[in-house]
Every structure is written in C-alpha cells, then in structure tokens.
LOPA-945745 format. One record per residue (C-alpha): residue number from 1; residue in one letter; x, y, z. Coordinates in Angstrom, 1 decimal. Layout:
<pts>
<pt seq="NUM" type="A" px="X" py="Y" pz="Z"/>
...
</pts>
This chain:
<pts>
<pt seq="1" type="M" px="0.4" py="-41.4" pz="145.5"/>
<pt seq="2" type="S" px="-1.3" py="-44.7" pz="146.2"/>
<pt seq="3" type="A" px="-0.3" py="-47.7" pz="144.1"/>
<pt seq="4" type="Q" px="-3.7" py="-49.2" pz="144.7"/>
<pt seq="5" type="A" px="-5.3" py="-46.9" pz="142.1"/>
<pt seq="6" type="F" px="-3.2" py="-48.7" pz="139.4"/>
<pt seq="7" type="T" px="-3.3" py="-52.3" pz="140.8"/>
<pt seq="8" type="D" px="-5.7" py="-53.6" pz="138.1"/>
<pt seq="9" type="F" px="-3.7" py="-52.1" pz="135.3"/>
<pt seq="10" type="H" px="-0.5" py="-53.5" pz="136.7"/>
<pt seq="11" type="D" px="-2.1" py="-56.9" pz="136.9"/>
<pt seq="12" type="L" px="-3.4" py="-56.7" pz="133.3"/>
<pt seq="13" type="L" px="0.0" py="-55.9" pz="132.1"/>
<pt seq="14" type="M" px="1.5" py="-58.8" pz="134.0"/>
<pt seq="15" type="L" px="-1.2" py="-61.3" pz="132.9"/>
<pt seq="16" type="G" px="-1.6" py="-60.7" pz="129.2"/>
<pt seq="17" type="P" px="-2.3" py="-63.8" pz="127.1"/>
<pt seq="18" type="D" px="0.5" py="-65.5" pz="125.3"/>
<pt seq="19" type="G" px="0.7" py="-65.5" pz="121.5"/>
<pt seq="20" type="D" px="-0.7" py="-68.5" pz="119.5"/>
<pt seq="21" type="E" px="2.3" py="-70.5" pz="118.3"/>
<pt seq="22" type="A" px="0.0" py="-73.0" pz="116.5"/>
<pt seq="23" type="A" px="-1.3" py="-70.2" pz="114.4"/>
<pt seq="24" type="V" px="2.2" py="-69.1" pz="113.5"/>
<pt seq="25" type="A" px="3.0" py="-72.7" pz="112.6"/>
<pt seq="26" type="A" px="0.1" py="-72.8" pz="110.2"/>
<pt seq="27" type="V" px="1.3" py="-69.5" pz="108.5"/>
<pt seq="28" type="R" px="4.8" py="-71.0" pz="108.1"/>
<pt seq="29" type="A" px="3.4" py="-74.2" pz="106.6"/>
<pt seq="30" type="R" px="1.6" py="-72.2" pz="103.9"/>
<pt seq="31" type="D" px="4.5" py="-69.9" pz="103.4"/>
<pt seq="32" type="A" px="6.7" py="-73.0" pz="102.7"/>
<pt seq="33" type="Q" px="4.4" py="-73.9" pz="99.8"/>
<pt seq="34" type="L" px="4.4" py="-70.4" pz="98.1"/>
<pt seq="35" type="T" px="6.2" py="-69.9" pz="94.8"/>
<pt seq="36" type="K" px="9.3" py="-68.2" pz="96.2"/>
<pt seq="37" type="P" px="12.6" py="-69.2" pz="97.8"/>
<pt seq="38" type="A" px="12.2" py="-69.9" pz="101.6"/>
<pt seq="39" type="G" px="12.6" py="-66.6" pz="103.6"/>
<pt seq="40" type="S" px="12.9" py="-64.5" pz="100.4"/>
<pt seq="41" type="L" px="10.3" py="-62.0" pz="101.6"/>
<pt seq="42" type="G" px="12.2" py="-61.3" pz="104.7"/>
<pt seq="43" type="E" px="10.3" py="-59.0" pz="107.2"/>
<pt seq="44" type="M" px="7.1" py="-59.3" pz="105.2"/>
<pt seq="45" type="E" px="6.9" py="-62.9" pz="106.3"/>
<pt seq="46" type="F" px="7.5" py="-61.9" pz="109.9"/>
<pt seq="47" type="L" px="4.7" py="-59.4" pz="109.7"/>
<pt seq="48" type="V" px="2.2" py="-62.1" pz="108.8"/>
<pt seq="49" type="E" px="3.5" py="-64.4" pz="111.5"/>
<pt seq="50" type="H" px="3.1" py="-61.5" pz="114.0"/>
<pt seq="51" type="M" px="-0.5" py="-61.0" pz="113.0"/>
<pt seq="52" type="A" px="-1.3" py="-64.7" pz="113.3"/>
<pt seq="53" type="R" px="0.4" py="-65.0" pz="116.7"/>
<pt seq="54" type="W" px="-1.4" py="-62.1" pz="118.3"/>
<pt seq="55" type="Q" px="-4.8" py="-62.5" pz="116.6"/>
<pt seq="56" type="G" px="-4.7" py="-66.2" pz="117.4"/>
<pt seq="57" type="K" px="-5.7" py="-67.0" pz="113.8"/>
<pt seq="58" type="A" px="-4.1" py="-69.4" pz="111.4"/>
<pt seq="59" type="E" px="-5.5" py="-67.1" pz="108.7"/>
<pt seq="60" type="P" px="-5.0" py="-63.6" pz="110.1"/>
<pt seq="61" type="T" px="-7.2" py="-60.8" pz="109.0"/>
<pt seq="62" type="F" px="-6.9" py="-57.1" pz="108.1"/>
<pt seq="63" type="E" px="-10.6" py="-56.4" pz="107.7"/>
<pt seq="64" type="D" px="-11.3" py="-53.8" pz="110.4"/>
<pt seq="65" type="P" px="-8.0" py="-51.8" pz="110.9"/>
<pt seq="66" type="M" px="-8.2" py="-48.6" pz="112.8"/>
<pt seq="67" type="V" px="-5.9" py="-45.6" pz="113.6"/>
<pt seq="68" type="A" px="-6.8" py="-44.2" pz="116.9"/>
<pt seq="69" type="I" px="-5.6" py="-40.7" pz="117.6"/>
<pt seq="70" type="F" px="-5.7" py="-39.5" pz="121.2"/>
<pt seq="71" type="A" px="-5.6" py="-35.7" pz="121.6"/>
<pt seq="72" type="A" px="-4.8" py="-33.8" pz="124.8"/>
<pt seq="73" type="N" px="-3.4" py="-30.5" pz="126.0"/>
<pt seq="74" type="H" px="-0.6" py="-29.7" pz="128.4"/>
<pt seq="75" type="G" px="0.0" py="-27.1" pz="131.0"/>
<pt seq="76" type="V" px="3.8" py="-27.1" pz="130.3"/>
<pt seq="77" type="T" px="3.2" py="-25.1" pz="127.2"/>
<pt seq="78" type="D" px="3.1" py="-22.1" pz="129.5"/>
<pt seq="79" type="Q" px="6.9" py="-22.5" pz="129.7"/>
<pt seq="80" type="G" px="7.3" py="-21.7" pz="126.0"/>
<pt seq="81" type="V" px="8.3" py="-25.2" pz="124.9"/>
<pt seq="82" type="S" px="6.4" py="-25.3" pz="121.6"/>
<pt seq="83" type="A" px="6.4" py="-23.3" pz="118.4"/>
<pt seq="84" type="F" px="2.5" py="-23.3" pz="118.5"/>
<pt seq="85" type="P" px="-0.1" py="-22.4" pz="121.1"/>
<pt seq="86" type="R" px="-2.1" py="-25.2" pz="122.6"/>
<pt seq="87" type="E" px="-5.2" py="-24.0" pz="120.8"/>
<pt seq="88" type="V" px="-3.8" py="-25.7" pz="117.8"/>
<pt seq="89" type="T" px="-4.5" py="-29.1" pz="119.3"/>
<pt seq="90" type="K" px="-8.3" py="-28.5" pz="119.0"/>
<pt seq="91" type="Q" px="-7.8" py="-27.0" pz="115.5"/>
<pt seq="92" type="M" px="-5.9" py="-30.0" pz="114.3"/>
<pt seq="93" type="V" px="-8.5" py="-32.4" pz="115.7"/>
<pt seq="94" type="N" px="-11.0" py="-30.5" pz="113.6"/>
<pt seq="95" type="N" px="-8.7" py="-30.9" pz="110.6"/>
<pt seq="96" type="F" px="-8.4" py="-34.7" pz="111.2"/>
<pt seq="97" type="T" px="-12.2" py="-35.1" pz="111.2"/>
<pt seq="98" type="K" px="-12.6" py="-33.0" pz="108.1"/>
<pt seq="99" type="G" px="-10.0" py="-35.0" pz="106.2"/>
<pt seq="100" type="G" px="-7.4" py="-32.3" pz="105.8"/>
<pt seq="101" type="A" px="-4.5" py="-33.9" pz="107.7"/>
<pt seq="102" type="A" px="-1.8" py="-36.2" pz="106.4"/>
<pt seq="103" type="I" px="-3.2" py="-39.1" pz="108.5"/>
<pt seq="104" type="S" px="-6.7" py="-38.5" pz="107.1"/>
<pt seq="105" type="Q" px="-5.4" py="-38.9" pz="103.6"/>
<pt seq="106" type="I" px="-3.3" py="-42.0" pz="104.4"/>
<pt seq="107" type="C" px="-6.3" py="-43.7" pz="106.0"/>
<pt seq="108" type="A" px="-8.6" py="-42.7" pz="103.2"/>
<pt seq="109" type="L" px="-6.3" py="-44.0" pz="100.5"/>
<pt seq="110" type="H" px="-5.7" py="-47.3" pz="102.2"/>
<pt seq="111" type="E" px="-9.2" py="-47.9" pz="103.6"/>
<pt seq="112" type="I" px="-8.2" py="-47.7" pz="107.3"/>
<pt seq="113" type="N" px="-10.7" py="-46.4" pz="109.8"/>
<pt seq="114" type="L" px="-9.7" py="-43.2" pz="111.6"/>
<pt seq="115" type="R" px="-11.0" py="-42.3" pz="115.0"/>
<pt seq="116" type="V" px="-10.0" py="-39.3" pz="117.0"/>
<pt seq="117" type="F" px="-10.5" py="-39.2" pz="120.8"/>
<pt seq="118" type="E" px="-10.6" py="-35.8" pz="122.5"/>
<pt seq="119" type="L" px="-9.4" py="-35.9" pz="126.1"/>
<pt seq="120" type="A" px="-10.6" py="-32.8" pz="127.9"/>
<pt seq="121" type="L" px="-8.9" py="-30.3" pz="125.5"/>
<pt seq="122" type="D" px="-10.2" py="-27.3" pz="127.5"/>
<pt seq="123" type="V" px="-8.6" py="-28.6" pz="130.7"/>
<pt seq="124" type="P" px="-4.8" py="-28.9" pz="130.2"/>
<pt seq="125" type="T" px="-2.8" py="-31.2" pz="132.5"/>
<pt seq="126" type="G" px="-0.9" py="-29.5" pz="135.2"/>
<pt seq="127" type="D" px="2.3" py="-27.6" pz="134.3"/>
<pt seq="128" type="I" px="4.8" py="-30.4" pz="135.2"/>
<pt seq="129" type="T" px="7.4" py="-27.8" pz="136.2"/>
<pt seq="130" type="V" px="5.3" py="-26.9" pz="139.2"/>
<pt seq="131" type="L" px="2.4" py="-29.4" pz="139.5"/>
<pt seq="132" type="P" px="1.7" py="-33.1" pz="138.8"/>
<pt seq="133" type="A" px="0.3" py="-33.6" pz="135.4"/>
<pt seq="134" type="M" px="-2.6" py="-35.6" pz="136.7"/>
<pt seq="135" type="D" px="-3.8" py="-36.9" pz="140.1"/>
<pt seq="136" type="E" px="-4.0" py="-40.6" pz="140.4"/>
<pt seq="137" type="R" px="-7.8" py="-40.7" pz="139.8"/>
<pt seq="138" type="T" px="-7.6" py="-38.8" pz="136.6"/>
<pt seq="139" type="C" px="-4.6" py="-40.9" pz="135.4"/>
<pt seq="140" type="A" px="-6.4" py="-44.1" pz="136.2"/>
<pt seq="141" type="A" px="-9.6" py="-43.0" pz="134.6"/>
<pt seq="142" type="T" px="-7.8" py="-42.0" pz="131.4"/>
<pt seq="143" type="I" px="-6.1" py="-45.4" pz="131.2"/>
<pt seq="144" type="A" px="-9.5" py="-47.0" pz="131.5"/>
<pt seq="145" type="Y" px="-10.9" py="-44.7" pz="128.8"/>
<pt seq="146" type="G" px="-8.1" py="-45.8" pz="126.5"/>
<pt seq="147" type="M" px="-9.0" py="-49.4" pz="127.0"/>
<pt seq="148" type="E" px="-12.7" py="-48.7" pz="126.2"/>
<pt seq="149" type="A" px="-11.9" py="-46.6" pz="123.2"/>
<pt seq="150" type="I" px="-10.8" py="-49.5" pz="121.1"/>
<pt seq="151" type="A" px="-13.6" py="-51.8" pz="122.0"/>
<pt seq="152" type="G" px="-15.5" py="-53.4" pz="119.0"/>
<pt seq="153" type="D" px="-14.6" py="-55.4" pz="116.0"/>
<pt seq="154" type="V" px="-11.1" py="-53.9" pz="115.4"/>
<pt seq="155" type="D" px="-8.6" py="-56.6" pz="114.2"/>
<pt seq="156" type="F" px="-5.6" py="-54.3" pz="113.8"/>
<pt seq="157" type="L" px="-4.9" py="-51.0" pz="115.6"/>
<pt seq="158" type="C" px="-2.5" py="-48.1" pz="115.2"/>
<pt seq="159" type="I" px="-2.1" py="-45.6" pz="117.9"/>
<pt seq="160" type="G" px="-1.1" py="-42.0" pz="117.4"/>
<pt seq="161" type="E" px="-1.5" py="-38.7" pz="119.2"/>
<pt seq="162" type="M" px="-2.0" py="-34.9" pz="119.0"/>
<pt seq="163" type="G" px="-1.1" py="-32.5" pz="121.7"/>
<pt seq="164" type="I" px="0.9" py="-29.3" pz="121.6"/>
<pt seq="165" type="G" px="3.7" py="-29.7" pz="124.2"/>
<pt seq="166" type="N" px="3.6" py="-33.5" pz="124.3"/>
<pt seq="167" type="T" px="7.1" py="-34.0" pz="123.1"/>
<pt seq="168" type="T" px="8.2" py="-32.2" pz="126.2"/>
<pt seq="169" type="V" px="6.2" py="-34.5" pz="128.5"/>
<pt seq="170" type="A" px="7.4" py="-37.6" pz="126.6"/>
<pt seq="171" type="A" px="11.0" py="-36.5" pz="127.0"/>
<pt seq="172" type="A" px="10.3" py="-36.1" pz="130.7"/>
<pt seq="173" type="I" px="8.9" py="-39.7" pz="130.9"/>
<pt seq="174" type="Y" px="12.0" py="-41.0" pz="129.1"/>
<pt seq="175" type="A" px="14.4" py="-39.2" pz="131.4"/>
<pt seq="176" type="A" px="12.5" py="-40.5" pz="134.5"/>
<pt seq="177" type="L" px="12.6" py="-44.1" pz="133.2"/>
<pt seq="178" type="Y" px="16.1" py="-44.2" pz="131.8"/>
<pt seq="179" type="G" px="18.0" py="-41.4" pz="133.3"/>
<pt seq="180" type="G" px="19.7" py="-38.4" pz="131.8"/>
<pt seq="181" type="T" px="18.8" py="-34.7" pz="131.6"/>
<pt seq="182" type="G" px="16.3" py="-32.8" pz="129.6"/>
<pt seq="183" type="A" px="18.9" py="-32.1" pz="127.0"/>
<pt seq="184" type="D" px="19.5" py="-35.8" pz="126.4"/>
<pt seq="185" type="W" px="15.9" py="-36.4" pz="125.5"/>
<pt seq="186" type="V" px="14.2" py="-33.3" pz="124.0"/>
<pt seq="187" type="G" px="14.1" py="-32.4" pz="120.3"/>
<pt seq="188" type="R" px="12.6" py="-29.7" pz="118.3"/>
<pt seq="189" type="G" px="9.1" py="-31.1" pz="118.3"/>
<pt seq="190" type="T" px="6.9" py="-28.9" pz="116.2"/>
<pt seq="191" type="G" px="9.9" py="-26.8" pz="115.2"/>
<pt seq="192" type="V" px="11.1" py="-24.8" pz="118.1"/>
<pt seq="193" type="D" px="14.2" py="-22.6" pz="117.6"/>
<pt seq="194" type="D" px="17.4" py="-22.9" pz="119.6"/>
<pt seq="195" type="A" px="16.0" py="-20.8" pz="122.5"/>
<pt seq="196" type="G" px="12.9" py="-22.9" pz="122.6"/>
<pt seq="197" type="L" px="15.0" py="-26.1" pz="122.7"/>
<pt seq="198" type="V" px="16.8" py="-24.7" pz="125.7"/>
<pt seq="199" type="R" px="13.4" py="-24.0" pz="127.4"/>
<pt seq="200" type="K" px="12.2" py="-27.5" pz="126.7"/>
<pt seq="201" type="A" px="15.3" py="-29.1" pz="128.3"/>
<pt seq="202" type="D" px="15.0" py="-26.8" pz="131.3"/>
<pt seq="203" type="A" px="11.4" py="-27.6" pz="131.7"/>
<pt seq="204" type="V" px="12.2" py="-31.3" pz="131.8"/>
<pt seq="205" type="D" px="14.9" py="-30.8" pz="134.3"/>
<pt seq="206" type="R" px="12.7" py="-28.7" pz="136.6"/>
<pt seq="207" type="A" px="10.0" py="-31.3" pz="136.3"/>
<pt seq="208" type="L" px="12.3" py="-34.1" pz="137.3"/>
<pt seq="209" type="T" px="13.5" py="-32.0" pz="140.3"/>
<pt seq="210" type="R" px="10.0" py="-30.9" pz="141.3"/>
<pt seq="211" type="H" px="8.7" py="-34.5" pz="141.4"/>
<pt seq="212" type="A" px="11.8" py="-36.3" pz="142.7"/>
<pt seq="213" type="G" px="10.7" py="-38.9" pz="145.1"/>
<pt seq="214" type="R" px="7.4" py="-39.4" pz="143.4"/>
<pt seq="215" type="L" px="8.8" py="-41.1" pz="140.3"/>
<pt seq="216" type="K" px="9.5" py="-44.6" pz="141.8"/>
<pt seq="217" type="T" px="7.1" py="-46.6" pz="139.6"/>
<pt seq="218" type="P" px="6.0" py="-46.4" pz="136.0"/>
<pt seq="219" type="F" px="2.5" py="-45.3" pz="136.9"/>
<pt seq="220" type="E" px="3.8" py="-42.6" pz="139.2"/>
<pt seq="221" type="I" px="6.0" py="-41.3" pz="136.3"/>
<pt seq="222" type="L" px="2.9" py="-41.4" pz="134.0"/>
<pt seq="223" type="A" px="0.7" py="-39.5" pz="136.5"/>
<pt seq="224" type="N" px="3.3" py="-36.8" pz="137.5"/>
<pt seq="225" type="L" px="4.9" py="-36.2" pz="134.2"/>
<pt seq="226" type="G" px="2.7" py="-37.6" pz="131.4"/>
<pt seq="227" type="G" px="-0.3" py="-36.5" pz="129.5"/>
<pt seq="228" type="R" px="-3.9" py="-37.7" pz="129.0"/>
<pt seq="229" type="E" px="-3.1" py="-39.0" pz="125.5"/>
<pt seq="230" type="I" px="-0.2" py="-41.0" pz="126.8"/>
<pt seq="231" type="A" px="-2.3" py="-42.5" pz="129.6"/>
<pt seq="232" type="A" px="-5.0" py="-43.4" pz="127.1"/>
<pt seq="233" type="M" px="-2.5" py="-45.1" pz="124.8"/>
<pt seq="234" type="V" px="-1.3" py="-47.2" pz="127.8"/>
<pt seq="235" type="G" px="-4.9" py="-48.3" pz="128.1"/>
<pt seq="236" type="A" px="-5.0" py="-49.1" pz="124.4"/>
<pt seq="237" type="I" px="-1.9" py="-51.2" pz="124.7"/>
<pt seq="238" type="I" px="-3.5" py="-53.2" pz="127.6"/>
<pt seq="239" type="A" px="-6.8" py="-53.7" pz="125.8"/>
<pt seq="240" type="T" px="-5.3" py="-54.8" pz="122.5"/>
<pt seq="241" type="R" px="-3.3" py="-57.5" pz="124.2"/>
<pt seq="242" type="H" px="-6.3" py="-58.9" pz="126.0"/>
<pt seq="243" type="Q" px="-8.5" py="-58.6" pz="123.0"/>
<pt seq="244" type="K" px="-6.0" py="-60.3" pz="120.7"/>
<pt seq="245" type="V" px="-5.5" py="-57.3" pz="118.5"/>
<pt seq="246" type="P" px="-2.0" py="-56.6" pz="117.1"/>
<pt seq="247" type="M" px="-0.9" py="-53.0" pz="117.4"/>
<pt seq="248" type="I" px="1.5" py="-50.6" pz="115.7"/>
<pt seq="249" type="V" px="2.9" py="-47.8" pz="117.9"/>
<pt seq="250" type="D" px="3.7" py="-44.5" pz="116.2"/>
<pt seq="251" type="G" px="6.5" py="-42.2" pz="117.0"/>
<pt seq="252" type="F" px="8.3" py="-40.4" pz="119.9"/>
<pt seq="253" type="V" px="5.2" py="-39.6" pz="122.0"/>
<pt seq="254" type="A" px="3.3" py="-42.9" pz="121.4"/>
<pt seq="255" type="T" px="6.4" py="-44.9" pz="122.2"/>
<pt seq="256" type="A" px="6.4" py="-43.2" pz="125.7"/>
<pt seq="257" type="A" px="3.2" py="-45.1" pz="126.4"/>
<pt seq="258" type="A" px="4.8" py="-48.3" pz="125.3"/>
<pt seq="259" type="A" px="7.8" py="-47.5" pz="127.5"/>
<pt seq="260" type="I" px="5.5" py="-47.2" pz="130.5"/>
<pt seq="261" type="A" px="4.0" py="-50.6" pz="129.8"/>
<pt seq="262" type="H" px="7.4" py="-52.1" pz="129.1"/>
<pt seq="263" type="A" px="8.7" py="-50.8" pz="132.5"/>
<pt seq="264" type="V" px="5.9" py="-52.7" pz="134.2"/>
<pt seq="265" type="N" px="6.5" py="-55.9" pz="132.2"/>
<pt seq="266" type="P" px="8.7" py="-56.1" pz="129.1"/>
<pt seq="267" type="A" px="6.5" py="-58.9" pz="127.7"/>
<pt seq="268" type="S" px="3.4" py="-56.7" pz="127.8"/>
<pt seq="269" type="I" px="4.3" py="-55.0" pz="124.5"/>
<pt seq="270" type="D" px="5.2" py="-58.2" pz="122.6"/>
<pt seq="271" type="H" px="2.1" py="-57.7" pz="120.5"/>
<pt seq="272" type="C" px="3.2" py="-54.2" pz="119.5"/>
<pt seq="273" type="L" px="5.1" py="-53.3" pz="116.3"/>
<pt seq="274" type="F" px="6.8" py="-50.0" pz="116.1"/>
<pt seq="275" type="G" px="6.0" py="-48.2" pz="112.9"/>
<pt seq="276" type="H" px="9.0" py="-45.9" pz="112.4"/>
<pt seq="277" type="V" px="11.9" py="-44.2" pz="114.0"/>
<pt seq="278" type="S" px="11.2" py="-40.5" pz="114.3"/>
<pt seq="279" type="A" px="13.5" py="-37.7" pz="113.4"/>
<pt seq="280" type="E" px="13.0" py="-36.6" pz="117.0"/>
<pt seq="281" type="G" px="16.5" py="-37.4" pz="118.4"/>
<pt seq="282" type="G" px="15.5" py="-39.3" pz="121.5"/>
<pt seq="283" type="H" px="13.2" py="-41.7" pz="119.7"/>
<pt seq="284" type="A" px="15.9" py="-44.1" pz="118.5"/>
<pt seq="285" type="R" px="17.4" py="-44.3" pz="122.0"/>
<pt seq="286" type="A" px="14.0" py="-45.0" pz="123.5"/>
<pt seq="287" type="L" px="13.4" py="-47.8" pz="121.0"/>
<pt seq="288" type="E" px="16.7" py="-49.3" pz="122.0"/>
<pt seq="289" type="K" px="15.7" py="-49.2" pz="125.6"/>
<pt seq="290" type="I" px="12.7" py="-51.3" pz="124.9"/>
<pt seq="291" type="D" px="14.5" py="-53.5" pz="122.4"/>
<pt seq="292" type="A" px="12.1" py="-52.5" pz="119.6"/>
<pt seq="293" type="K" px="13.0" py="-52.5" pz="115.9"/>
<pt seq="294" type="P" px="11.2" py="-49.8" pz="113.8"/>
<pt seq="295" type="L" px="9.7" py="-50.9" pz="110.5"/>
<pt seq="296" type="L" px="10.4" py="-47.7" pz="108.7"/>
<pt seq="297" type="D" px="12.9" py="-44.8" pz="108.8"/>
<pt seq="298" type="L" px="11.6" py="-42.0" pz="106.7"/>
<pt seq="299" type="G" px="12.8" py="-39.0" pz="108.7"/>
<pt seq="300" type="M" px="9.3" py="-38.2" pz="109.8"/>
<pt seq="301" type="R" px="8.3" py="-36.4" pz="113.0"/>
<pt seq="302" type="L" px="4.7" py="-35.6" pz="112.3"/>
<pt seq="303" type="G" px="3.0" py="-37.7" pz="114.9"/>
<pt seq="304" type="E" px="-0.8" py="-38.2" pz="114.5"/>
<pt seq="305" type="G" px="-0.3" py="-41.9" pz="113.8"/>
<pt seq="306" type="S" px="1.2" py="-41.2" pz="110.3"/>
<pt seq="307" type="G" px="4.2" py="-43.5" pz="110.6"/>
<pt seq="308" type="A" px="2.1" py="-46.2" pz="112.2"/>
<pt seq="309" type="A" px="-0.4" py="-46.0" pz="109.4"/>
<pt seq="310" type="L" px="2.2" py="-46.3" pz="106.7"/>
<pt seq="311" type="A" px="3.6" py="-49.4" pz="108.5"/>
<pt seq="312" type="A" px="0.1" py="-50.8" pz="108.6"/>
<pt seq="313" type="V" px="0.1" py="-50.6" pz="104.8"/>
<pt seq="314" type="L" px="3.1" py="-52.9" pz="104.8"/>
<pt seq="315" type="C" px="1.2" py="-55.3" pz="107.0"/>
<pt seq="316" type="K" px="-1.8" py="-55.2" pz="104.8"/>
<pt seq="317" type="T" px="0.4" py="-55.9" pz="101.7"/>
<pt seq="318" type="A" px="2.3" py="-58.7" pz="103.4"/>
<pt seq="319" type="L" px="-1.0" py="-60.4" pz="104.3"/>
<pt seq="320" type="H" px="-2.4" py="-59.9" pz="100.8"/>
<pt seq="321" type="V" px="0.7" py="-61.5" pz="99.3"/>
<pt seq="322" type="H" px="0.6" py="-64.4" pz="101.8"/>
<pt seq="323" type="K" px="-3.1" py="-65.2" pz="101.1"/>
<pt seq="324" type="N" px="-3.0" py="-64.8" pz="97.3"/>
<pt seq="325" type="M" px="0.3" py="-66.0" pz="96.0"/>
<pt seq="326" type="A" px="0.1" py="-69.3" pz="94.2"/>
<pt seq="327" type="T" px="1.6" py="-72.4" pz="95.8"/>
<pt seq="328" type="F" px="4.1" py="-74.5" pz="93.9"/>
<pt seq="329" type="A" px="1.3" py="-77.0" pz="93.1"/>
<pt seq="330" type="E" px="-1.2" py="-74.4" pz="91.9"/>
<pt seq="331" type="A" px="1.4" py="-72.8" pz="89.6"/>
<pt seq="332" type="A" px="2.8" py="-76.1" pz="88.4"/>
<pt seq="333" type="V" px="6.3" py="-75.0" pz="89.5"/>
<pt seq="334" type="D" px="8.8" py="-77.5" pz="90.6"/>
<pt seq="335" type="E" px="9.8" py="-77.3" pz="94.2"/>
<pt seq="336" type="K" px="13.5" py="-77.2" pz="95.2"/>
<pt seq="337" type="L" px="14.9" py="-80.7" pz="95.5"/>
<pt seq="338" type="N" px="16.1" py="-81.8" pz="99.0"/>
</pts>
C-alpha cells in the first residue's frame, strides 16, 4: 500500500489550527461575573470554554448543530459476527430518515439537524478475514467524502454511524493500534450470543493474521481493517478542525475513527469531545488509550450518534446558561469580598 495516497490527510492532521485562547479568556471573564461561586458549574463551564476555543469565538454559538450518521456495510458479516443481517443497515437508514429511530427523536426534540450519509450500502467492504476492507483509493476517497459531507454553516457537529458488523471492524482497529487479541476488544454489539461472541473474536484474530505486515501505519490499519463509515468519520474529524467546528464523537465505533486520527497526531482530536462511554466493553479502554474523558455514562450501546446527541444537549444547556445568567451587577448581588 502506498503511503502517498494518504499524504494530504496526514498533513491535515498534523497541521490543524490551534485553539483560540483569547476567546477562552473572554468566556472566563464573563463567567467570573455571573451570579454563582467561581467554578460551581464544573464541567458545564468547561464545555463553554471548549466551544469558544474551537469556534474561535468569544461568544460561542449553537445555532446550526448537526448529527451526521455515516452508514456502511461490511463483508465480515459473512462470518456470523452479528445478530442481524446486513440488510438491516439500509432498513435502519430508512428508519432514521422517517423519524422512527431514537436519534431521530432526540434530534427532533432538541432542534438538532440530522443528516444520514449512505456509503455504497449495496457494496460491502471486503471480508477482513480474507481480503482488505478497502483498497487505498476507496479509503482515501471515503475520507475525502467525509470531509465534504459536513461543509456548510454547521457550528457544532456530532458524528455517529450505522453498519451491521461494524463493532467487529472497530475491534480489529483497536487491536491493531493497541495490541491484544480479538477477545480483548470485541463485545456483543447488536446482541450476539456466546457463540457469536466467539466468532467475532476469531474473525478479528484471523484478520490481524491475514493482514500482518500491512498494518504499520494508522491509514494502513484503516484501509485493511476498517469500514467506509469509519473512514468518512476520520474525514469529518479533519474537516471540523480546519473549519473551526467543535465535535462530539459517539461510541465504540465512532471512537475508532478518532483513534486513527489520534495515532497520526494526538493533538488532532483536541477539538473533539466524547459523548459517552459505551456498554461495549472495549470502549472504556479505547478512551483511556486516547486520554479522553466521556461526558456521560448511561450504559448505552445503541450507536447512531445517540450518546453524542445527548451530550450535545449538555453543551447547548451550558451555553444557554452562560449567555443568559445575570451578572452580579445586573442582579444587584454583592460579589464575594477579596
């Protein structure tokens, strides 16, 4: 595999703009005047600072938030790694667009835009136990597609995914990046039984063996073991950093995309928040590897951006409070004496 195909993406991950510390200082200055003890809103204060830093705005906004779901299919489902057939991916995409899914309801209630991006659902990636998931051209084109997908006036992005079999490929990515066997990283995904869990672990182990020697760089790992939705989410991570859009990453599968970016340059995901820790066992370990602290722990393992969207509601609330609380002067409340 030629590294040249991924040179531009590597450079973009290495050269992302820094955060705006002047904007953070402005947020802190206002926060110091609000009618509350200093630091009393804890992580809520941090969320506003994070938005200011990565939007580059002294007065951050949450006017055009979006949840982007990237959907793809996986050849590894031929190995019996999922409780559902891959046809369910397309069926769930239809459910998202008709408003029947959990993420559809979360977004509707909280006025968050929802967009679903279908990635060649009729053409599954290669079965990673015997073939590369993608050739370098397909992988690179899909990263580029993910970058383009979030173009526009979005000022806050959540990424999520849909793809029967994608917890298996995510587990393979983690094993390739961080070591261990399939059993160390796989979970029950959509609800496989004990026999299915064994098949998942075996599929990961066979994939690692099959592609040994071609897993030397993060982009090689992505192309040989990953999925189109994960490649597209890598693209979204790159684009949001350069477009000054803070991002929330969803669960086990979405975090695999962040892990690829982090492996290229740990600082490349500084603009990312991590919405929750999934009930999928390997997710907590993956978050530790990239030094990420999840905002929520609700025992969820749904995917589809649901945990990220709920965390976005926290961000929206934190910003509303920051903008609309009274200052000590406005409320005629005495400030603490020095």
